[in-house]
N, C-alpha and C positions, 0 to 999 in steps of 0.2 A: 575355838579361839584359844591360843596358848595361855597357860597359866600366867597370871600377872599382866596380861595384855589389857589395854584400856578398852572398855565397851565402845562400840561405834558412835553412840551419841556423844560421848565425851570427846572423841576425836574431832567432832564437828567444830569445836571451838577454834581450831586452827584456821577455819575458813571464814571467821567472822569479819576480818578486815583484810580482804584481798582486793586486787585490782579487777578481778572478774566477779560477775554476778554469780552467786552460788545458791542452789537449793538442793535439798536432799529428800528422797522419798523412801518410805518403808516398803515392806513386802506387798502391801495392798495399794501401792502407788499413792499413798497419802503424803502430803508435804509435811515434813517434821522439822525442817530447817530452812531459813530464808535470810540471807545476809543483807547488810546495808546497801551494798552495791546493786543487788537485785532490786531492792526498793527504788534506788535512784534511777535505774534503767527502765523499769517497767511501771513504776508508780505505786505498786501495792505495798502496804505495810505488812510486816510479818503476821500481825494479828488478823489480817484479812485473808491470809492464804493458808496458815497452819491448819492441818487437819483436812484440807480439801484435796480432792484428787488432782494430781499434776496435770492430767489431760484436760481438765476443765479450766484451770488457770492459764496454762500456756496455750492450749487450743491451737496447736501448731499445724501448719500446712506445708506441703512440699513445693517443689518448683512449678508443678503443674496446677497448683491451687487446690489439690486434694487434701483431705484431712490426714494428718500425719500422727497426731497424738490421739490415742484411744485407750480403752481399758485393757486390751490385750496387746500391749506394746512389745514389739519384737526386740527393741533395743534393751528394755528392762529384762526381758526373758533371757537374752543373751548374756547380760551382765550377771544375772542370778546363777547361770550355769558356768560362770567363770570364763566366758568367751571374751575376746578383745573387741571393744567397740570403738571404731574410728570416729573422729570428730565429724560432725555433720551440721548443715545449715537448716534452719527451720524458720518459717514465717509465723510470727506471733503478733500480738497487739498489746500496747500499754494500757494502763487503766483508763486513760482518756480515749481509747479507741484508735490511737495512732499505730499504723502498721510498722512493725520492726522485723528485721532479719537478724537472727542471732546464730552464732556458731557455738555448738555445744560439744563438750568433752565430758566423759563419765569416768569417775573414780569409784570403785566398789570398796566399801568398808565392810569386811566380813565379820559377822558375829558368831556366837556359839552355835547358831542354827541358821537355816535359810531365812526363817521368819524374823530374825534379829539383824539380818544383813541390810545395809543401806546403800542406795545408789545415789552418789553425789554428782550433781550436774553443775559443771562450771561453764559459764557462757559469757560471750562478749558480743557487743553490738557491731554487726557488719552491714548495717543498712546502707551506709554510704558506698561501700565497696560493691554491693549488689546493684546500686543505682548506676554506678559508673559502668559496670559490666553490661547492664541492660541497655544503657544508652549507646555504648559502643557496638553492641550486637545489632541494635536497630539501624545504626549508621551503616554497618557492614551490609545488612540486608537490603538497605535502600539504595546503595550505590555499588552494584555489582560491576559497573563499568571500570572500576578502579582495580579489578582483579588482575594480579600479576604485575601491574605497573609499580605500585607502591612497595611491594615486597622486594623489588630489585634495586631500590634506592638505598644506598648506605647512609645511615644517619650519623652525623657528627655528634660527639658528646654534648649534652645540655648542661648548663650550669644549674646549681640548685634552684635558683629563682625561676629559671626558664622551665625546669621540670615541674615546679609548683604551679606555674601558669598553665602548662599543658594539662596537668591533673584537674585543675579547676575548669578548664575548657571542656574536658571530658565529662565533668559533673553538670555541665549545662549552664555555667555561670557566664554572664556577659562581661564586657570590659569594665563597666562601672562597678559591678559586684566584685570583680577580681581586685580592682583598685582599692575598694573599701576593705576587703579581706586582708590585703597585703599592706595597707596603710601607705600607699604610694599614689602618685598622680596617674590620671588616665593616659597621659603621654608616655609614662614609664611602662605601663602595661602594653601599650601599642608597640613600643620598642621591643619588649620581651617577645611579643607574639611574632613580630617580623623576624627576630633572630631564630625563633623556633621553626618558623616556616622555611627559612633559608637552610638551617641545619638539617631539617628532615627532607628537604628537596621537594616540598609540596607548595601549593598555591592558595590554599584557603584553610581556615580554622577547622572546617569539617574534615578535609583531607588529612590534617594533622591528627585529629582524633582517630580516624580510621587507621592511619599508619601506626599510631601508638597502641591501638587495640590489637592489631595484627602482630605487633612485635613485643607484646606484654610489657609495655611501658606504663600502662595505667591499669 
């Protein structure tokens, strides 16, 4: 570490109030920092996690449901060696047992030695995005007869409100739930849905979701 540079632990203060959840681990993968946003998202107070192994607290899994976090973490090892770690999604649970998907980025704060270097994990909740993707994937798998037809249909631009309705349809919300979420009447929601179907050139809400998934609209 260059002369006059701040020790890694002091630099962690910059992450105390960020929009992302942040936790930092030391050389032994023990949590040494846990900010307020991490507490809000996962429910654990700093006092409950500091000093514990990150792989026990996060206990993450991958897309296939296999354990991702463990004591010999390849992500941490890569960070220790100065390698670049791309952001990644991991399935974890909040304190109350609720499943969450988080997207994680890593910033390495180098110390005077490898053992004083910290790996800072910045994460954001992507549970809703994962739910939309999973629902769209199931819809695509269940309706192969639409293959080719929808891709050939040119979509007309949606208004902001129509795009919001389409997104909520992809999330599995019904008309009543959408109306409540948008603070509008059920009639207004039906009108928006009709406009969406017309502009996408489809005949049902499910076809609209399939079309939107294929064309990266949700």
